C-alpha distance (Angstrom), angle and dihedral (degrees) to the residues before:
residue distance angle dihedral
M1 . . .
A2 3.83 . .
R3 3.80 88.7 .
M4 3.80 90.3 53.5
H5 3.78 91.3 52.0
R6 3.82 90.8 51.5
L7 3.80 91.8 50.8
L8 3.78 91.2 51.0
A9 3.82 90.7 50.2
L10 3.81 93.0 49.2
A11 3.77 90.7 50.0
A12 3.79 90.7 52.8
V13 3.84 91.9 48.0
G14 3.78 90.5 49.6
L15 3.75 91.0 54.4
A16 3.79 91.6 49.0
L17 3.83 93.5 51.1
T18 3.74 98.1 45.8
G19 3.75 98.2 41.1
C20 3.74 109.9 -160.2
V21 3.75 115.3 24.1
P22 3.74 132.4 -168.9
Q23 3.81 115.5 -85.8
E24 3.79 91.3 -116.2
K25 3.83 93.1 57.2
Y26 3.76 91.6 45.2
A27 3.78 91.2 52.1
A28 3.81 90.9 47.9
L29 3.78 92.2 50.3
K30 3.82 90.1 47.0
L31 3.80 90.3 53.6
D32 3.78 91.1 48.8
D33 3.78 90.2 49.1
D34 3.79 92.7 49.9
R35 3.79 91.6 46.5
L36 3.80 92.3 50.2
R37 3.78 91.9 47.8
E38 3.81 89.7 50.9
Q39 3.81 91.0 50.3
L40 3.79 90.3 48.3
G41 3.81 92.0 52.2
K42 3.81 91.1 48.1
A43 3.79 91.1 49.5
Q44 3.79 91.1 50.5
T45 3.82 90.9 50.0
E46 3.81 91.8 49.5
T47 3.80 90.2 49.4
Q48 3.80 91.6 53.0
Q49 3.80 90.8 48.7
A50 3.79 91.1 49.8
R51 3.80 90.6 51.3
A52 3.81 91.1 49.5
E53 3.80 91.6 50.2
S54 3.78 90.3 47.9
E55 3.81 91.2 53.1
A56 3.81 90.6 47.8
Y57 3.82 91.8 51.7
K58 3.78 89.5 47.8
R59 3.81 91.7 53.2
Q60 3.81 91.1 47.3
L61 3.79 90.6 51.3
E62 3.80 91.5 49.9
A63 3.83 91.1 48.5
Y64 3.81 91.0 48.9
T65 3.80 91.7 49.2
N66 3.80 92.4 47.9
G67 3.82 90.1 45.9
N68 3.79 91.3 54.1
S69 3.79 89.9 51.8
S70 3.81 90.7 51.5
R71 3.80 91.8 47.8
D72 3.79 91.3 49.4
A73 3.80 90.3 51.2
L74 3.81 91.7 48.0
A75 3.80 91.5 49.0
G76 3.79 90.5 50.9
N77 3.79 91.7 49.6
L78 3.80 92.4 49.1
S79 3.78 90.3 48.7
Q80 3.80 90.7 54.0
Q81 3.80 91.6 48.4
N82 3.80 90.9 49.1
A83 3.82 91.2 51.0
A84 3.83 90.0 51.3
L85 3.81 91.5 49.8
Q86 3.80 91.0 48.4
A87 3.80 90.6 51.5
Q88 3.81 90.4 51.1
L89 3.79 90.5 48.3
D90 3.80 91.6 50.1
A91 3.80 89.0 52.8
L92 3.81 91.2 51.8
N93 3.78 91.6 48.7
A94 3.79 90.2 51.0
K95 3.81 90.8 52.1
Y96 3.77 91.2 49.1
A97 3.79 92.6 50.2
D98 3.80 90.8 47.2
A99 3.79 92.4 51.8
I100 3.81 92.9 46.1
G101 3.81 89.8 48.3
K102 3.78 92.6 60.7
I103 3.78 92.2 79.3
G104 3.78 114.2 111.7
Q105 3.79 94.5 20.9
G106 3.80 92.9 104.1
G107 3.79 130.4 -124.1
T108 3.81 124.0 56.6
A109 3.77 127.9 -66.4
L110 3.81 92.9 -138.5
P111 3.81 137.7 47.0
A112 3.80 113.5 -79.1
Q113 3.82 95.7 -113.2
L114 3.78 93.8 49.1
S115 3.79 91.0 46.7
S116 3.79 89.3 50.5
D117 3.82 92.4 50.1
L118 3.79 91.7 50.3
S119 3.79 92.5 47.1
A120 3.82 89.3 53.2
F121 3.80 89.8 46.6
A122 3.83 91.5 53.6
A123 3.82 91.4 45.5
Q124 3.81 89.7 54.8
N125 3.84 91.4 52.4
P126 3.82 105.5 33.3
D127 3.80 94.1 152.4
L128 3.81 91.2 57.6
V129 3.80 110.0 24.4
E130 3.80 140.2 47.4
F131 3.82 124.8 -176.7
D132 3.79 125.3 -153.6
A133 3.79 103.6 -160.8
S134 3.81 93.9 -175.4
R135 3.80 91.4 63.8
G136 3.79 103.1 22.6
I137 3.81 93.2 -117.3
V138 3.79 124.4 148.2
K139 3.79 110.8 -162.9
F140 3.79 124.2 -158.8
K141 3.79 115.6 -160.3
S142 3.80 109.0 -125.9
D143 3.80 96.2 -147.8
V144 3.81 91.5 63.7
T145 3.80 100.2 24.5
F146 3.78 94.4 61.7
A147 3.75 137.2 39.5
V148 3.78 109.9 -90.9
G149 3.77 107.8 -70.3
D150 3.80 97.5 -8.8
A151 3.78 145.5 90.8
T152 3.81 92.5 -117.6
L153 3.80 114.5 114.0
T154 3.79 117.8 -124.4
P155 3.82 118.1 -123.0
K156 3.81 89.5 -110.5
A157 3.81 91.1 52.5
K158 3.80 91.6 50.7
E159 3.79 90.4 52.3
V160 3.80 92.1 49.5
L161 3.81 92.6 46.1
T162 3.80 90.0 53.3
R163 3.80 88.7 56.6
F164 3.79 90.0 45.7
A165 3.82 90.7 52.0
S166 3.81 90.3 54.8
I167 3.81 89.7 55.3
L168 3.80 91.3 48.3
N169 3.80 89.6 51.3
G170 3.81 91.9 51.4
G171 3.77 123.3 105.1
G172 3.79 93.6 -97.4
A173 3.81 95.5 59.2
S174 3.79 106.8 14.2
N175 3.82 95.0 111.6
Y176 3.78 99.3 38.8
E177 3.78 123.5 110.1
L178 3.79 117.9 -120.0
L179 3.79 128.1 -148.7
V180 3.81 117.0 -164.8
A181 3.80 111.9 -159.4
G182 3.80 124.7 -171.7
H183 3.82 121.8 -153.5
T184 3.80 135.0 -177.9
D185 3.78 136.6 -171.8
S186 3.79 121.3 -103.3
A187 3.82 98.0 -96.1
P188 3.83 108.1 116.0
V189 3.77 122.8 -124.2
V190 3.79 106.8 -105.1
N191 3.80 105.1 144.2
P192 3.86 106.4 112.5
E193 3.81 90.6 -146.3
T194 3.79 90.3 54.4
I195 3.78 91.5 52.3
R196 3.80 92.0 45.5
K197 3.82 89.4 55.7
G198 3.81 90.1 57.2
H199 3.82 101.6 -97.6
K200 3.80 92.8 119.1
D201 3.78 95.9 166.5
N202 3.80 140.9 -17.2
W203 3.80 91.3 -75.6
Y204 3.77 91.5 59.2
L205 3.80 93.5 42.6
S206 3.79 95.2 50.3
S207 3.81 90.5 46.0
H208 3.80 93.6 48.1
R209 3.80 91.8 51.5
A210 3.80 92.3 48.4
I211 3.79 90.2 49.5
Q212 3.81 91.9 49.5
V213 3.80 91.7 53.3
S214 3.81 90.3 46.9
E215 3.80 92.2 50.7
E216 3.80 91.2 49.4
L217 3.82 90.6 52.0
I218 3.80 89.3 50.6
Q219 3.81 88.4 51.7
G220 3.81 86.0 54.1
G221 3.79 91.3 57.1
V222 3.81 102.2 -93.2
S223 3.81 110.1 143.6
S224 3.79 113.5 -111.9
R225 3.82 88.2 -137.8
R226 3.79 88.5 69.3
L227 3.79 94.3 53.2
G228 3.77 136.2 86.0
A229 3.82 125.1 171.1
V230 3.79 129.2 -159.1
G231 3.80 136.7 171.2
Y232 3.80 120.2 -142.5
A233 3.81 99.4 177.3
D234 3.83 108.2 -158.6
Q235 3.80 95.8 -32.4
R236 3.84 97.7 104.5
P237 3.80 107.7 43.8
I238 3.81 120.8 175.5
A239 3.82 93.5 -163.6
S240 3.78 138.5 26.2
N241 3.78 116.2 -77.0
A242 3.79 89.0 -149.0
S243 3.82 91.6 90.0
E244 3.80 133.5 47.1
G245 3.79 89.7 -123.0
G246 3.79 90.8 54.9
K247 3.79 92.5 47.8
Q248 3.79 90.0 51.2
Q249 3.80 90.6 55.1
N250 3.80 91.4 49.1
R251 3.81 92.4 54.2
R252 3.79 98.7 83.1
V253 3.80 147.4 118.4
E254 3.79 115.3 -134.1
V255 3.78 125.5 -159.8
L256 3.78 110.2 -157.1
I257 3.80 113.9 -158.6
L258 3.78 102.9 -151.5
P259 3.81 115.2 -155.9
T260 3.80 91.1 -135.1
S261 3.79 127.5 104.0
A262 3.78 116.2 -101.9
R263 3.78 119.7 -117.1
S264 3.76 115.5 -95.0
S265 3.80 93.8 -136.9
G266 3.76 141.8 16.6
P267 3.78 132.5 69.8
A268 3.75 126.3 -70.7
V269 3.77 115.5 -99.9
V270 3.78 115.2 -121.4
D271 3.77 111.9 178.5
R272 3.77 142.3 126.3
A273 3.76 131.2 -118.4
P274 3.82 108.9 -100.9
T275 3.76 128.6 -121.5
P276 3.81 119.8 -145.4
R277 3.81 90.5 -101.9
T278 3.82 95.9 45.6
Q279 3.77 101.8 31.5
Q280 3.79 93.7 130.3
H281 3.79 96.6 47.9
A282 3.78 120.2 101.6
T283 3.75 121.9 -149.3
P284 3.82 113.5 -82.9
S285 3.77 107.7 -101.4
K286 3.79 93.7 -151.9
K287 3.79 112.2 103.0
P288 3.81 108.8 -111.8
A289 3.76 116.6 -112.5
A290 3.78 123.6 -122.5
G291 3.77 118.1 -95.7
F292 3.79 144.1 99.5
N293 3.77 126.2 -48.8
K294 3.78 143.3 164.7
D295 3.82 95.5 -49.9
T296 3.79 93.1 58.8
A297 3.78 111.5 118.6
S298 3.81 97.8 -120.6
T299 3.77 141.0 110.1
F300 3.81 88.2 -89.1
N301 3.76 92.9 67.2
K302 3.76 108.2 35.6
């Protein structure tokens, strides 16, 4: 652009020194002048465009940098939440192991009256419920507690759980903590409909069933602060999975009545026991939809 300005100045000086010039030279100089002015205008336009693009790139870079900072902060927050959930899950697992370990130590895990009430409750519903007085465990049989191959409670199970909630709210158990543990047999989840409904594997299925029982107890008036829910998939069998009878026993939801006082504040923990490949995944909070799953009597689940 500086060169253009110098050419224009020289042309003007030349005109001044020579005075009148032939028409042809004047026309040639006029064309040169017009061409230089056009080039100058184009150069100025290109400069403005370059500046605009530079500003746009600068803004994009700033947005990208700020976005990375936000993502880093979010990742840190999620990591902290995951660590807290893992700590809560470890505490639940420890309580479960402690309750299971009481077997063989003699005596009963619960007060005599409460144990008597639960024994009567199980005797009234033998097709659905079993009660282990030595460990304070009420076991619900999955094949009759839930709709066939699903995590949806049957009407009969809801009725029985309402009665169970009234016992848990009675004076003998009203302050005790409760741990709801879901279990499955070893057959893998392969039915596409089961997976579509959200029961992706035995970990999900056992967790969903434990959560459903917990929610029904809450509907019956049991405080959520007393409840914890975990899913153990097929990792804690009570019978051999080599036979259909053994698998049926392993499909269960246990409610452990822990002779410890419930916390006065804080939310209930609802989580699932982790596998090595999903150790950082919390239980899906979305309520599972009704449908078939691994327990369905079909060619998918032989």
